C-alpha positions as CSV (number, residue, x, y, z in Angstrom):
1,M,93.7,-28.3,27.8
2,I,90.1,-29.9,27.8
3,T,89.0,-27.0,25.4
4,F,92.1,-27.8,23.0
5,L,91.2,-31.7,23.1
6,S,87.5,-30.9,22.5
7,S,88.4,-28.7,19.8
8,I,90.5,-31.5,18.3
9,I,88.0,-34.0,18.6
10,T,85.5,-31.5,17.0
11,I,87.4,-31.2,14.0
12,F,88.0,-34.8,13.4
13,F,84.1,-35.8,13.7
14,T,83.3,-32.5,11.5
15,L,85.9,-33.0,8.9
16,P,86.8,-37.2,9.1
17,F,88.6,-36.9,6.0
18,V,91.3,-35.0,7.9
19,G,91.6,-37.8,10.5
20,L,91.9,-40.3,7.6
21,F,94.8,-38.3,5.6
22,I,96.4,-37.9,9.1
23,V,96.4,-41.8,10.1
24,F,97.1,-42.6,6.6
25,F,100.3,-40.3,6.6
26,I,101.4,-41.3,9.9
27,T,101.2,-44.9,9.0
28,K,102.8,-44.6,5.6
29,L,106.1,-43.1,7.6
30,V,105.9,-45.9,10.2
31,T,105.5,-48.9,7.8
32,N,106.7,-47.5,4.5
33,N,104.0,-49.5,2.9
34,T,101.3,-47.6,1.1
35,R,98.8,-50.5,0.6
36,K,99.3,-51.5,4.5
37,S,98.7,-47.8,5.1
38,V,95.6,-47.1,3.2
39,H,93.9,-50.1,5.0
40,M,95.0,-49.1,8.2
41,A,93.7,-45.5,7.8
42,L,90.3,-47.2,6.7
43,D,90.2,-49.2,9.6
44,Y,90.8,-46.5,12.1
45,T,88.7,-43.9,10.7
46,T,85.6,-45.7,10.3
47,I,84.4,-44.8,13.7
48,L,85.0,-41.2,12.5
49,F,82.6,-41.5,9.7
50,I,80.0,-43.2,11.6
51,I,80.1,-40.5,14.3
52,S,80.2,-37.9,11.5
53,V,77.0,-39.3,9.9
54,H,75.2,-39.3,13.1
55,F,76.1,-35.6,13.9
56,L,75.2,-34.7,10.2
57,I,71.6,-36.5,10.6
58,A,71.3,-34.4,14.1
59,T,72.1,-31.1,12.3
60,I,70.0,-31.7,9.3
61,W,66.7,-33.1,10.7
62,G,67.1,-32.1,14.5
63,K,66.8,-35.4,16.1
64,S,69.5,-38.3,17.0
65,L,69.0,-41.3,14.8
66,F,71.9,-43.2,16.5
67,W,69.8,-46.4,17.4
68,L,68.9,-46.7,13.5
69,I,72.6,-46.3,13.0
70,I,73.2,-49.1,15.4
71,L,70.4,-51.1,14.1
72,I,71.8,-50.9,10.3
73,M,75.2,-52.0,11.4
74,L,73.5,-55.0,13.3
75,L,71.9,-55.9,10.3
76,I,74.5,-55.7,8.0
77,A,76.8,-57.7,10.5
78,M,74.0,-60.4,10.3
79,I,74.0,-60.6,6.8
80,F,78.0,-60.7,6.6
81,V,78.0,-63.5,8.9
82,F,75.0,-65.5,7.2
83,V,76.6,-64.8,3.8
84,H,79.9,-66.2,4.9
85,W,78.8,-69.1,6.5
86,K,76.8,-69.9,3.2
87,V,80.0,-69.6,1.1
88,K,82.6,-71.0,3.6
89,E,80.3,-73.6,5.5
90,E,82.2,-72.0,8.5
91,I,82.6,-68.8,10.1
92,V,86.0,-67.3,10.3
93,L,85.5,-64.2,12.4
94,K,88.6,-62.5,11.9
95,K,87.6,-62.3,8.1
96,V,83.9,-61.6,8.7
97,M,84.9,-58.6,10.9
98,K,87.2,-57.2,8.5
99,G,84.9,-57.3,5.7
100,F,82.0,-56.0,8.0
101,W,84.1,-53.1,9.0
102,R,85.4,-52.2,5.7
103,F,81.9,-52.3,4.2
104,N,80.8,-50.1,7.1
105,F,83.7,-47.5,6.0
106,I,82.3,-47.4,2.2
107,L,78.7,-47.1,3.5
108,F,79.3,-44.3,6.0
109,L,81.9,-42.3,3.6
110,L,79.0,-42.4,1.0
111,A,76.5,-41.4,3.7
112,Y,78.9,-38.8,4.9
113,I,79.2,-37.1,1.4
114,T,75.5,-37.4,0.7
115,L,74.4,-35.8,3.7
116,T,77.0,-33.1,3.5
117,L,75.7,-32.3,0.1
118,Y,72.1,-32.6,1.0
119,G,72.8,-30.4,4.1
120,L,74.6,-27.7,2.1
121,I,71.7,-27.7,-0.9
122,H,69.1,-27.7,1.7
123,R,70.4,-24.7,3.7
124,A,71.4,-22.6,0.6
125,L,67.7,-23.1,-0.5
126,I,66.4,-22.2,2.9
127,F,68.7,-19.2,2.9
128,T,67.8,-18.2,-0.4
129,F,64.0,-18.6,-0.6
130,S,63.2,-17.5,2.8
131,N,62.0,-14.0,3.5
């Protein structure tokens, strides 16, 4: 049972798009609202993309840069709070967190795609030109 659970979690961390589509289809069946389902799928699978980026970095470069990921996320959060405060002159934490979390989804989705392509090209070149 532990092995099965471990395999499922590994699949979601390796291929976070699988988790994104599963969450979307389940919420689509429950809510019957496409827009709400997309938003819920993005919100719930952001953590999968963050962890996937961490593991891609660890696989490509052989060291953990999780501290840098957390630092970048904290910096983004501070920027979101500051901009929200400057624009609205008050901080509505729910809106700030929603914007921060969705921005992280976009950032880590792009990072995941970029690192995946880089890793594939890098390994293909190493395999092709190594003796």
